[in-house]
C-alpha positions as YAML, in Angstrom:
chain: A
units: angstrom
residues:
- id: 1
  name: MET
  ca: [-30.85, -64.39, -87.53]
- id: 2
  name: THR
  ca: [-33.78, -61.58, -87.32]
- id: 3
  name: GLN
  ca: [-32.70, -58.49, -89.39]
- id: 4
  name: LEU
  ca: [-33.20, -55.13, -87.32]
- id: 5
  name: PRO
  ca: [-31.30, -52.92, -89.14]
- id: 6
  name: PRO
  ca: [-30.33, -49.43, -87.40]
- id: 7
  name: LEU
  ca: [-33.31, -46.66, -87.54]
- id: 8
  name: GLU
  ca: [-31.17, -44.28, -89.05]
- id: 9
  name: THR
  ca: [-30.98, -45.78, -92.29]
- id: 10
  name: LEU
  ca: [-34.54, -45.44, -92.70]
- id: 11
  name: ASP
  ca: [-35.30, -42.80, -95.59]
- id: 12
  name: ALA
  ca: [-36.88, -39.87, -93.58]
- id: 13
  name: SER
  ca: [-38.62, -38.95, -96.92]
- id: 14
  name: ARG
  ca: [-40.86, -41.93, -97.06]
- id: 15
  name: PHE
  ca: [-42.85, -40.10, -93.75]
- id: 16
  name: ASP
  ca: [-43.45, -36.81, -95.88]
- id: 17
  name: ARG
  ca: [-46.76, -38.34, -96.74]
- id: 18
  name: PRO
  ca: [-49.73, -35.53, -96.54]
- id: 19
  name: ASP
  ca: [-51.86, -37.77, -93.99]
- id: 20
  name: ILE
  ca: [-48.69, -38.29, -91.74]
- id: 21
  name: LEU
  ca: [-47.38, -34.54, -91.84]
- id: 22
  name: LYS
  ca: [-50.90, -33.56, -90.83]
- id: 23
  name: GLN
  ca: [-51.07, -36.04, -87.47]
- id: 24
  name: LEU
  ca: [-47.91, -34.84, -86.75]
- id: 25
  name: MET
  ca: [-48.69, -31.26, -86.69]
- id: 26
  name: LEU
  ca: [-52.26, -32.15, -84.60]
- id: 27
  name: ALA
  ca: [-50.26, -34.21, -82.25]
- id: 28
  name: SER
  ca: [-47.48, -31.69, -81.74]
- id: 29
  name: ARG
  ca: [-50.13, -28.61, -81.22]
- id: 30
  name: TYR
  ca: [-51.87, -30.94, -78.40]
- id: 31
  name: LEU
  ca: [-48.83, -32.41, -76.76]
- id: 32
  name: ALA
  ca: [-47.25, -28.65, -76.48]
- id: 33
  name: GLU
  ca: [-51.07, -27.59, -74.97]
- id: 34
  name: LEU
  ca: [-50.35, -30.64, -72.80]
- id: 35
  name: LYS
  ca: [-47.01, -29.61, -71.54]
- id: 36
  name: GLY
  ca: [-48.33, -25.95, -70.77]
- id: 37
  name: VAL
  ca: [-51.28, -26.99, -68.89]
- id: 38
  name: ALA
  ca: [-49.27, -29.22, -66.84]
- id: 39
  name: ALA
  ca: [-46.93, -26.43, -65.92]
- id: 40
  name: SER
  ca: [-49.93, -24.26, -64.69]
- id: 41
  name: ILE
  ca: [-50.06, -26.97, -61.56]
- id: 42
  name: PRO
  ca: [-47.60, -25.61, -58.96]
- id: 43
  name: HIS
  ca: [-46.93, -28.91, -57.28]
- id: 44
  name: GLN
  ca: [-46.09, -31.43, -60.25]
- id: 45
  name: GLY
  ca: [-45.81, -34.19, -57.80]
- id: 46
  name: ILE
  ca: [-49.66, -34.26, -57.91]
- id: 47
  name: LEU
  ca: [-49.95, -35.07, -61.65]
- id: 48
  name: ILE
  ca: [-46.90, -37.37, -61.50]
- id: 49
  name: ASN
  ca: [-48.69, -39.67, -59.04]
- id: 50
  name: THR
  ca: [-52.12, -39.53, -59.82]
- id: 51
  name: LEU
  ca: [-51.51, -39.84, -63.71]
- id: 52
  name: GLY
  ca: [-48.64, -41.95, -63.13]
- id: 53
  name: MET
  ca: [-51.11, -44.33, -61.51]
- id: 54
  name: GLN
  ca: [-53.59, -44.36, -64.63]
- id: 55
  name: GLU
  ca: [-51.04, -45.13, -66.76]
- id: 56
  name: ALA
  ca: [-49.72, -47.98, -64.85]
- id: 57
  name: LYS
  ca: [-53.10, -49.36, -64.75]
- id: 58
  name: ASP
  ca: [-53.69, -48.99, -68.33]
- id: 59
  name: SER
  ca: [-50.23, -50.17, -69.55]
- id: 60
  name: SER
  ca: [-50.73, -53.15, -66.96]
- id: 61
  name: ALA
  ca: [-53.95, -54.08, -68.55]
- id: 62
  name: ILE
  ca: [-52.53, -54.46, -72.36]
- id: 63
  name: GLU
  ca: [-50.54, -57.29, -70.68]
- id: 64
  name: ASN
  ca: [-54.01, -58.56, -69.16]
- id: 65
  name: ILE
  ca: [-52.86, -57.48, -65.69]
- id: 66
  name: VAL
  ca: [-56.64, -56.02, -64.60]
- id: 67
  name: THR
  ca: [-57.24, -53.93, -61.42]
- id: 68
  name: THR
  ca: [-59.81, -51.53, -60.40]
- id: 69
  name: HIS
  ca: [-59.11, -48.13, -59.10]
- id: 70
  name: ASP
  ca: [-60.46, -48.72, -55.80]
- id: 71
  name: GLU
  ca: [-57.79, -51.70, -55.75]
- id: 72
  name: LEU
  ca: [-55.42, -49.88, -56.99]
- id: 73
  name: PHE
  ca: [-55.63, -46.28, -54.87]
- id: 74
  name: LYS
  ca: [-56.21, -48.76, -51.46]
- id: 75
  name: ASP
  ca: [-52.75, -50.44, -52.14]
- id: 76
  name: ASP
  ca: [-51.09, -47.10, -52.69]
- id: 77
  name: ALA
  ca: [-52.37, -46.25, -49.01]
- id: 78
  name: PHE
  ca: [-51.91, -49.53, -47.89]
- id: 79
  name: PRO
  ca: [-48.87, -51.10, -49.35]
- id: 80
  name: GLU
  ca: [-48.33, -53.46, -46.31]
- id: 81
  name: ALA
  ca: [-51.87, -54.86, -46.54]
- id: 82
  name: ALA
  ca: [-52.31, -55.23, -50.31]
- id: 83
  name: VAL
  ca: [-53.52, -58.41, -51.27]
- id: 84
  name: ASN
  ca: [-54.21, -58.16, -54.99]
- id: 85
  name: PRO
  ca: [-51.08, -59.25, -56.90]
- id: 86
  name: ALA
  ca: [-52.47, -57.26, -59.91]
- id: 87
  name: ALA
  ca: [-52.74, -54.08, -57.91]
- id: 88
  name: LYS
  ca: [-48.89, -54.50, -56.66]
- id: 89
  name: GLU
  ca: [-47.84, -55.08, -60.65]
- id: 90
  name: VAL
  ca: [-49.29, -51.75, -61.59]
- id: 91
  name: LEU
  ca: [-47.70, -49.91, -58.53]
- id: 92
  name: ARG
  ca: [-44.39, -51.50, -59.33]
- id: 93
  name: TYR
  ca: [-44.94, -49.89, -63.16]
- id: 94
  name: ARG
  ca: [-45.42, -46.30, -61.55]
- id: 95
  name: GLN
  ca: [-42.23, -46.87, -59.22]
- id: 96
  name: ALA
  ca: [-40.14, -47.66, -62.56]
- id: 97
  name: LEU
  ca: [-41.47, -44.82, -64.22]
- id: 98
  name: HIS
  ca: [-40.29, -42.67, -61.24]
- id: 99
  name: VAL
  ca: [-36.76, -44.26, -61.41]
- id: 100
  name: GLY
  ca: [-36.48, -43.51, -65.11]
- id: 101
  name: PHE
  ca: [-38.04, -40.04, -64.87]
- id: 102
  name: ASN
  ca: [-35.43, -39.28, -62.14]
- id: 103
  name: ALA
  ca: [-32.40, -41.02, -64.36]
- id: 104
  name: VAL
  ca: [-33.45, -38.87, -67.35]
- id: 105
  name: ARG
  ca: [-33.86, -35.28, -65.19]
- id: 106
  name: GLN
  ca: [-30.34, -36.17, -63.89]
- id: 107
  name: SER
  ca: [-28.65, -36.84, -66.85]
- id: 108
  name: GLY
  ca: [-30.70, -35.35, -69.89]
- id: 109
  name: LEU
  ca: [-29.78, -39.15, -71.40]
- id: 110
  name: LEU
  ca: [-31.79, -42.10, -71.78]
- id: 111
  name: THR
  ca: [-29.24, -45.12, -71.97]
- id: 112
  name: VAL
  ca: [-29.55, -48.83, -71.88]
- id: 113
  name: ASN
  ca: [-28.45, -48.73, -68.12]
- id: 114
  name: HIS
  ca: [-31.67, -46.64, -67.30]
- id: 115
  name: ILE
  ca: [-33.72, -49.17, -69.30]
- id: 116
  name: LEU
  ca: [-32.15, -52.23, -67.27]
- id: 117
  name: GLU
  ca: [-32.84, -49.84, -64.11]
- id: 118
  name: ILE
  ca: [-36.74, -49.47, -65.20]
- id: 119
  name: GLN
  ca: [-37.05, -52.98, -66.00]
- id: 120
  name: ALA
  ca: [-35.44, -53.97, -62.84]
- id: 121
  name: GLU
  ca: [-37.95, -52.02, -60.88]
- id: 122
  name: LEU
  ca: [-40.76, -53.00, -62.61]
- id: 123
  name: GLU
  ca: [-40.17, -56.98, -62.46]
- id: 124
  name: ARG
  ca: [-37.98, -56.79, -59.22]
- id: 125
  name: ASN
  ca: [-35.12, -58.65, -60.30]
- id: 126
  name: ASN
  ca: [-31.62, -58.30, -61.70]
- id: 127
  name: ALA
  ca: [-32.11, -60.43, -64.84]
- id: 128
  name: GLY
  ca: [-30.58, -58.03, -67.22]
- id: 129
  name: LEU
  ca: [-30.64, -58.52, -70.90]
- id: 130
  name: ARG
  ca: [-31.81, -61.78, -72.43]
- id: 131
  name: ARG
  ca: [-29.00, -64.42, -72.42]
- id: 132
  name: LEU
  ca: [-31.34, -67.32, -73.54]
- id: 133
  name: PRO
  ca: [-33.67, -67.47, -76.29]
- id: 134
  name: GLY
  ca: [-36.65, -65.28, -76.73]
- id: 135
  name: THR
  ca: [-40.40, -66.57, -76.46]
- id: 136
  name: ALA
  ca: [-41.94, -66.42, -80.18]
- id: 137
  name: LEU
  ca: [-44.96, -64.19, -80.70]
- id: 138
  name: LYS
  ca: [-47.59, -66.48, -82.36]
- id: 139
  name: ASP
  ca: [-51.52, -65.72, -83.79]
- id: 140
  name: GLY
  ca: [-54.45, -66.47, -83.03]
- id: 141
  name: GLY
  ca: [-53.97, -70.03, -84.64]
- id: 142
  name: GLY
  ca: [-50.85, -71.00, -82.31]
- id: 143
  name: HIS
  ca: [-48.55, -70.08, -85.64]
- id: 144
  name: THR
  ca: [-45.31, -68.16, -84.88]
- id: 145
  name: VAL
  ca: [-45.46, -64.84, -86.73]
- id: 146
  name: TYR
  ca: [-42.12, -63.35, -85.03]
- id: 147
  name: MET
  ca: [-39.39, -64.52, -83.65]
- id: 148
  name: PRO
  ca: [-37.07, -61.79, -82.01]
- id: 149
  name: PRO
  ca: [-33.80, -61.72, -81.79]
- id: 150
  name: GLN
  ca: [-31.71, -65.06, -80.07]
- id: 151
  name: GLU
  ca: [-28.39, -64.47, -79.52]
- id: 152
  name: PRO
  ca: [-26.93, -62.49, -76.52]
- id: 153
  name: GLU
  ca: [-24.35, -60.48, -78.44]
- id: 154
  name: HIS
  ca: [-26.94, -59.28, -81.03]
- id: 155
  name: ILE
  ca: [-29.50, -58.27, -78.49]
- id: 156
  name: VAL
  ca: [-26.45, -56.18, -76.92]
- id: 157
  name: THR
  ca: [-25.46, -54.70, -80.42]
- id: 158
  name: LEU
  ca: [-29.03, -53.71, -81.16]
- id: 159
  name: MET
  ca: [-29.78, -51.99, -77.90]
- id: 160
  name: ARG
  ca: [-26.24, -49.91, -78.36]
- id: 161
  name: ASP
  ca: [-27.75, -48.70, -81.59]
- id: 162
  name: LEU
  ca: [-31.04, -48.21, -80.05]
- id: 163
  name: GLU
  ca: [-29.44, -46.12, -77.59]
- id: 164
  name: ARG
  ca: [-27.43, -44.09, -79.90]
- id: 165
  name: PHE
  ca: [-30.46, -43.09, -81.93]
- id: 166
  name: MET
  ca: [-32.17, -42.08, -78.66]
- id: 167
  name: ASN
  ca: [-29.51, -39.82, -77.76]
- id: 168
  name: ASP
  ca: [-27.81, -38.69, -80.84]
- id: 169
  name: ASP
  ca: [-30.09, -36.39, -82.71]
- id: 170
  name: ALA
  ca: [-28.07, -35.74, -85.58]
- id: 171
  name: LEU
  ca: [-28.56, -39.27, -86.70]
- id: 172
  name: SER
  ca: [-31.77, -38.80, -88.07]
- id: 173
  name: PRO
  ca: [-33.68, -35.44, -89.23]
- id: 174
  name: LEU
  ca: [-36.74, -36.95, -88.26]
- id: 175
  name: ASP
  ca: [-39.44, -35.18, -85.54]
- id: 176
  name: PRO
  ca: [-39.20, -36.31, -82.35]
- id: 177
  name: LEU
  ca: [-42.56, -37.80, -82.33]
- id: 178
  name: VAL
  ca: [-41.92, -39.89, -85.51]
- id: 179
  name: LYS
  ca: [-38.58, -41.21, -83.67]
- id: 180
  name: MET
  ca: [-40.14, -41.97, -80.67]
- id: 181
  name: ALA
  ca: [-42.67, -44.29, -83.04]
- id: 182
  name: LEU
  ca: [-39.61, -45.97, -84.30]
- id: 183
  name: LEU
  ca: [-38.23, -46.43, -81.13]
- id: 184
  name: HIS
  ca: [-40.89, -48.05, -79.80]
- id: 185
  name: HIS
  ca: [-41.34, -50.34, -82.49]
- id: 186
  name: GLN
  ca: [-37.36, -51.14, -82.24]
- id: 187
  name: PHE
  ca: [-37.68, -52.08, -78.69]
- id: 188
  name: GLU
  ca: [-40.54, -53.98, -78.55]
- id: 189
  name: SER
  ca: [-39.16, -56.07, -81.97]
- id: 190
  name: ILE
  ca: [-35.54, -56.53, -79.90]
- id: 191
  name: HIS
  ca: [-37.54, -58.06, -77.19]
- id: 192
  name: PRO
  ca: [-34.44, -57.56, -74.94]
- id: 193
  name: PHE
  ca: [-35.81, -59.10, -71.50]
- id: 194
  name: TYR
  ca: [-37.39, -62.29, -70.34]
- id: 195
  name: ASP
  ca: [-40.48, -60.20, -68.93]
- id: 196
  name: GLY
  ca: [-41.69, -56.66, -68.92]
- id: 197
  name: ASN
  ca: [-40.79, -55.66, -72.74]
- id: 198
  name: GLY
  ca: [-44.42, -54.28, -73.58]
- id: 199
  name: ARG
  ca: [-44.50, -52.11, -70.06]
- id: 200
  name: THR
  ca: [-40.79, -50.99, -70.14]
- id: 201
  name: GLY
  ca: [-41.52, -49.72, -73.61]
- id: 202
  name: ARG
  ca: [-44.06, -47.91, -72.89]
- id: 203
  name: ILE
  ca: [-42.61, -46.27, -70.01]
- id: 204
  name: LEU
  ca: [-39.70, -45.34, -72.69]
- id: 205
  name: ASN
  ca: [-42.00, -43.54, -74.70]
- id: 206
  name: VAL
  ca: [-42.94, -40.87, -72.57]
- id: 207
  name: LEU
  ca: [-39.60, -40.68, -70.89]
- id: 208
  name: TYR
  ca: [-37.80, -40.19, -74.45]
- id: 209
  name: LEU
  ca: [-40.40, -37.00, -74.75]
- id: 210
  name: VAL
  ca: [-39.35, -35.77, -71.59]
- id: 211
  name: LYS
  ca: [-35.66, -36.32, -72.70]
- id: 212
  name: GLN
  ca: [-36.33, -34.06, -75.61]
- id: 213
  name: GLY
  ca: [-38.00, -31.25, -73.98]
- id: 214
  name: LEU
  ca: [-41.49, -32.13, -75.38]
- id: 215
  name: LEU
  ca: [-42.77, -32.66, -71.69]
- id: 216
  name: ASP
  ca: [-41.55, -31.64, -68.50]
- id: 217
  name: ILE
  ca: [-42.80, -34.22, -66.66]
- id: 218
  name: PRO
  ca: [-44.13, -37.74, -67.65]
- id: 219
  name: VAL
  ca: [-47.94, -36.73, -68.07]
- id: 220
  name: LEU
  ca: [-48.71, -38.20, -71.62]
- id: 221
  name: TYR
  ca: [-49.71, -41.75, -71.55]
- id: 222
  name: LEU
  ca: [-50.55, -43.60, -74.64]
- id: 223
  name: SER
  ca: [-51.54, -46.81, -73.07]
- id: 224
  name: ARG
  ca: [-55.17, -45.65, -72.88]
- id: 225
  name: HIS
  ca: [-55.52, -45.55, -76.79]
- id: 226
  name: ILE
  ca: [-53.29, -48.82, -77.10]
- id: 227
  name: VAL
  ca: [-55.94, -50.68, -74.68]
- id: 228
  name: ARG
  ca: [-58.82, -49.17, -77.11]
- id: 229
  name: THR
  ca: [-57.27, -50.40, -80.04]
- id: 230
  name: LYS
  ca: [-55.15, -53.10, -78.85]
- id: 231
  name: ALA
  ca: [-55.88, -55.38, -82.02]
- id: 232
  name: ASP
  ca: [-54.61, -52.57, -84.44]
- id: 233
  name: TYR
  ca: [-51.45, -52.06, -82.15]
- id: 234
  name: TYR
  ca: [-50.23, -55.53, -82.53]
- id: 235
  name: ARG
  ca: [-51.62, -55.62, -86.43]
- id: 236
  name: LEU
  ca: [-49.73, -52.34, -87.23]
- id: 237
  name: LEU
  ca: [-46.40, -53.69, -85.20]
- id: 238
  name: GLN
  ca: [-46.50, -56.93, -87.21]
- id: 239
  name: SER
  ca: [-46.57, -55.40, -90.35]
- id: 240
  name: VAL
  ca: [-43.52, -53.41, -90.15]
- id: 241
  name: ARG
  ca: [-41.96, -57.04, -89.40]
- id: 242
  name: ASP
  ca: [-43.57, -58.55, -92.58]
- id: 243
  name: VAL
  ca: [-43.69, -55.70, -95.42]
- id: 244
  name: GLY
  ca: [-41.68, -52.95, -93.84]
- id: 245
  name: ASN
  ca: [-45.27, -50.85, -93.59]
- id: 246
  name: TRP
  ca: [-43.56, -48.21, -91.17]
- id: 247
  name: GLU
  ca: [-45.60, -45.55, -92.58]
- id: 248
  name: ASP
  ca: [-49.12, -46.83, -90.97]
- id: 249
  name: TRP
  ca: [-47.42, -47.68, -87.69]
- id: 250
  name: VAL
  ca: [-46.03, -44.02, -87.48]
- id: 251
  name: LEU
  ca: [-49.73, -42.74, -88.37]
- id: 252
  name: TYR
  ca: [-51.37, -44.83, -85.61]
- id: 253
  name: VAL
  ca: [-48.70, -43.62, -83.15]
- id: 254
  name: LEU
  ca: [-49.45, -39.93, -83.98]
- id: 255
  name: THR
  ca: [-52.90, -40.34, -83.74]
- id: 256
  name: ALA
  ca: [-52.23, -41.81, -80.17]
- id: 257
  name: VAL
  ca: [-50.42, -38.76, -79.12]
- id: 258
  name: GLU
  ca: [-52.92, -36.57, -80.10]
- id: 259
  name: ARG
  ca: [-56.16, -38.07, -78.73]
- id: 260
  name: CYS
  ca: [-53.93, -38.70, -75.56]
- id: 261
  name: ALA
  ca: [-52.41, -35.71, -74.92]
- id: 262
  name: ARG
  ca: [-56.26, -33.92, -75.85]
- id: 263
  name: GLU
  ca: [-57.68, -36.17, -73.10]
- id: 264
  name: GLY
  ca: [-54.59, -35.36, -70.54]
- id: 265
  name: VAL
  ca: [-55.37, -31.57, -71.41]
- id: 266
  name: VAL
  ca: [-59.19, -32.43, -70.06]
- id: 267
  name: THR
  ca: [-57.98, -34.54, -67.26]
- id: 268
  name: VAL
  ca: [-55.27, -31.83, -66.06]
- id: 269
  name: ASN
  ca: [-57.78, -29.18, -66.25]
- id: 270
  name: ALA
  ca: [-60.34, -31.12, -64.12]
- id: 271
  name: ILE
  ca: [-57.57, -31.54, -61.79]
- id: 272
  name: LYS
  ca: [-56.74, -28.27, -61.37]
- id: 273
  name: ARG
  ca: [-60.32, -26.73, -61.25]
- id: 274
  name: ALA
  ca: [-61.12, -29.18, -58.19]
- id: 275
  name: LEU
  ca: [-57.73, -28.08, -56.82]
- id: 276
  name: LEU
  ca: [-58.41, -24.64, -56.66]
- id: 277
  name: ASP
  ca: [-61.90, -25.06, -55.94]
- id: 278
  name: THR
  ca: [-60.96, -27.37, -52.87]
- id: 279
  name: LYS
  ca: [-58.75, -24.99, -51.83]
- id: 280
  name: HIS
  ca: [-60.82, -22.08, -51.71]
- id: 281
  name: ARG
  ca: [-63.63, -23.88, -50.14]
- id: 282
  name: ILE
  ca: [-61.18, -25.36, -47.36]
- id: 283
  name: ARG
  ca: [-59.55, -21.98, -46.53]
- id: 284
  name: GLU
  ca: [-63.29, -20.62, -45.85]
- id: 285
  name: GLN
  ca: [-64.54, -23.31, -43.45]
- id: 286
  name: HIS
  ca: [-61.82, -24.31, -41.94]
- id: 287
  name: ARG
  ca: [-59.03, -22.75, -39.82]
- id: 288
  name: PHE
  ca: [-56.29, -25.30, -40.52]
- id: 289
  name: TYR
  ca: [-56.05, -24.68, -44.09]
- id: 290
  name: SER
  ca: [-52.61, -25.08, -45.64]
- id: 291
  name: GLN
  ca: [-50.82, -25.56, -49.00]
- id: 292
  name: ASP
  ca: [-49.47, -29.14, -47.52]
- id: 293
  name: LEU
  ca: [-52.75, -30.34, -46.83]
- id: 294
  name: ILE
  ca: [-54.12, -29.19, -50.56]
- id: 295
  name: ASN
  ca: [-50.65, -31.18, -52.06]
- id: 296
  name: ASN
  ca: [-51.62, -34.29, -49.52]
- id: 297
  name: LEU
  ca: [-54.83, -34.52, -50.76]
- id: 298
  name: PHE
  ca: [-54.44, -34.25, -54.28]
- id: 299
  name: THR
  ca: [-51.06, -36.44, -54.27]
- id: 300
  name: HIS
  ca: [-53.09, -39.34, -52.83]
- id: 301
  name: PRO
  ca: [-56.78, -40.29, -53.96]
- id: 302
  name: TYR
  ca: [-57.01, -42.16, -50.79]
- id: 303
  name: THR
  ca: [-55.03, -40.48, -48.22]
- id: 304
  name: LYS
  ca: [-54.99, -41.54, -44.33]
- id: 305
  name: ILE
  ca: [-54.01, -40.29, -41.01]
- id: 306
  name: GLU
  ca: [-50.26, -41.12, -41.48]
- id: 307
  name: PHE
  ca: [-49.72, -39.18, -44.46]
- id: 308
  name: ILE
  ca: [-50.89, -36.04, -42.98]
- id: 309
  name: GLU
  ca: [-48.71, -36.62, -40.20]
- id: 310
  name: ARG
  ca: [-46.06, -36.84, -42.17]
- id: 311
  name: ASP
  ca: [-46.67, -34.27, -44.52]
- id: 312
  name: LEU
  ca: [-48.24, -31.27, -42.28]
- id: 313
  name: ARG
  ca: [-45.82, -32.38, -39.31]
- id: 314
  name: VAL
  ca: [-48.76, -32.70, -37.00]
- id: 315
  name: SER
  ca: [-49.81, -35.31, -34.28]
- id: 316
  name: ARG
  ca: [-51.55, -38.43, -35.02]
- id: 317
  name: VAL
  ca: [-54.25, -36.64, -33.09]
- id: 318
  name: THR
  ca: [-54.35, -33.57, -34.60]
- id: 319
  name: ALA
  ca: [-54.28, -35.30, -38.23]
- id: 320
  name: THR
  ca: [-57.57, -37.36, -37.57]
- id: 321
  name: LYS
  ca: [-59.24, -34.19, -36.37]
- id: 322
  name: TYR
  ca: [-58.44, -32.49, -39.82]
- id: 323
  name: LEU
  ca: [-59.48, -35.30, -41.65]
- id: 324
  name: ASP
  ca: [-62.61, -36.02, -39.87]
- id: 325
  name: ALA
  ca: [-63.60, -32.37, -40.25]
- id: 326
  name: LEU
  ca: [-62.87, -32.71, -43.87]
- id: 327
  name: THR
  ca: [-65.46, -35.72, -44.11]
- id: 328
  name: ASP
  ca: [-68.33, -33.78, -42.21]
- id: 329
  name: THR
  ca: [-67.92, -30.78, -44.55]
- id: 330
  name: GLY
  ca: [-68.30, -33.06, -47.88]
- id: 331
  name: PHE
  ca: [-64.64, -32.87, -48.93]
- id: 332
  name: LEU
  ca: [-63.80, -36.27, -48.26]
- id: 333
  name: HIS
  ca: [-65.46, -39.84, -47.90]
- id: 334
  name: LYS
  ca: [-64.19, -41.96, -44.71]
- id: 335
  name: GLN
  ca: [-63.63, -45.85, -45.34]
- id: 336
  name: LYS
  ca: [-62.32, -48.40, -43.15]
- id: 337
  name: ILE
  ca: [-59.85, -51.36, -44.30]
- id: 338
  name: GLY
  ca: [-58.89, -53.77, -41.36]
- id: 339
  name: ARG
  ca: [-58.28, -51.38, -38.19]
- id: 340
  name: SER
  ca: [-57.64, -48.35, -40.37]
- id: 341
  name: ASN
  ca: [-59.34, -45.49, -41.87]
- id: 342
  name: TYR
  ca: [-58.86, -43.90, -45.11]
- id: 343
  name: TYR
  ca: [-60.25, -41.19, -46.66]
- id: 344
  name: ILE
  ca: [-61.14, -40.43, -50.20]
- id: 345
  name: ASN
  ca: [-60.95, -36.98, -52.18]
- id: 346
  name: ILE
  ca: [-64.07, -37.31, -53.67]
- id: 347
  name: ALA
  ca: [-63.38, -34.61, -56.52]
- id: 348
  name: LEU
  ca: [-60.33, -36.18, -57.36]
- id: 349
  name: ASN
  ca: [-61.75, -39.68, -57.29]
- id: 350
  name: ASP
  ca: [-64.55, -38.93, -59.61]
- id: 351
  name: ILE
  ca: [-62.32, -37.29, -62.26]
- id: 352
  name: LEU
  ca: [-59.54, -40.26, -62.36]
- id: 353
  name: THR
  ca: [-62.06, -42.88, -62.34]
- id: 354
  name: GLY
  ca: [-64.29, -40.82, -65.49]
- id: 355
  name: ASP
  ca: [-67.34, -39.95, -63.18]
- id: 356
  name: SER
  ca: [-67.12, -36.45, -63.71]
- id: 357
  name: MET
  ca: [-65.31, -35.96, -67.25]
- id: 358
  name: GLN
  ca: [-68.50, -34.17, -69.13]
- id: 359
  name: ASP
  ca: [-65.96, -31.76, -71.03]
- id: 360
  name: SER
  ca: [-64.43, -34.95, -72.57]
- id: 361
  name: PRO
  ca: [-62.51, -34.11, -76.11]
- id: 362
  name: ASN
  ca: [-64.38, -35.19, -79.28]
...
């Protein structure tokens, strides 16, 4: 039987290493800055939707589910016409993130039932916790390096232990960011589902930070760092299983938090600047300015006539007139898919695809 002792049995003092404490301070500082900057965007749905797609794209890429920004944004605008299976899977990730965020916000808890709902949305099935043996993890030479728990009863027990650790702060004196690192490793090692374990586990990271009050909305996305350091990610996961090297794993996660929070601050500030600039220039150049229009343009990197009709409660003729006028004055770029038009928010698209990120962190 795979031994995965409860996380509260770990000696908290082992994480008092100077390098871990220094990295924890940096991670906490930039996470707090990200929380504050995100709160300065009045319409929070803008960040939840746009940055949620960024995380979905990167997290899925870790599992070799690869799509482009263009495919992703088009499928978001025209889900009924989506033909790219990878883009569909990425958008399911974003929807699963929404499901989890709403559950945490309503209950203040992160439970096994919530995790089941997240995974069900992600995979579009109700298979639940594994009742059959899990897939062995193999190295590049085809040798088994780790076998997750196999017995259904053992998986249920481990998930209950994990739930207690996530929700009972009295079980461990460790900082929540350190706890998040431990929780992520434990979840991935339990490997409780037939599929979607990696992506579900990465959703849990940010939801745990929301639950702990370190973020108001899920805007810290660690997948970009994991994509860049994929070999280290898997090597350090395995090092804990092989020799109990929790310290280096925690250091890796704290570094990921710091770097991704810093990048998140840059991205949110860029969105904020673009939003304000667009708002002022549309108000100066067009009589049809409204806050609902601005919110629409920055919630959907690619918008369409139907979105404007719905959000502004105007006719199709009026919505078309607005979008074409914004195209003529350089705010949008008009494109066609099939028989329908869609409109690209040029400033937002540049930010999300990295074309205008000139002030990225060191």
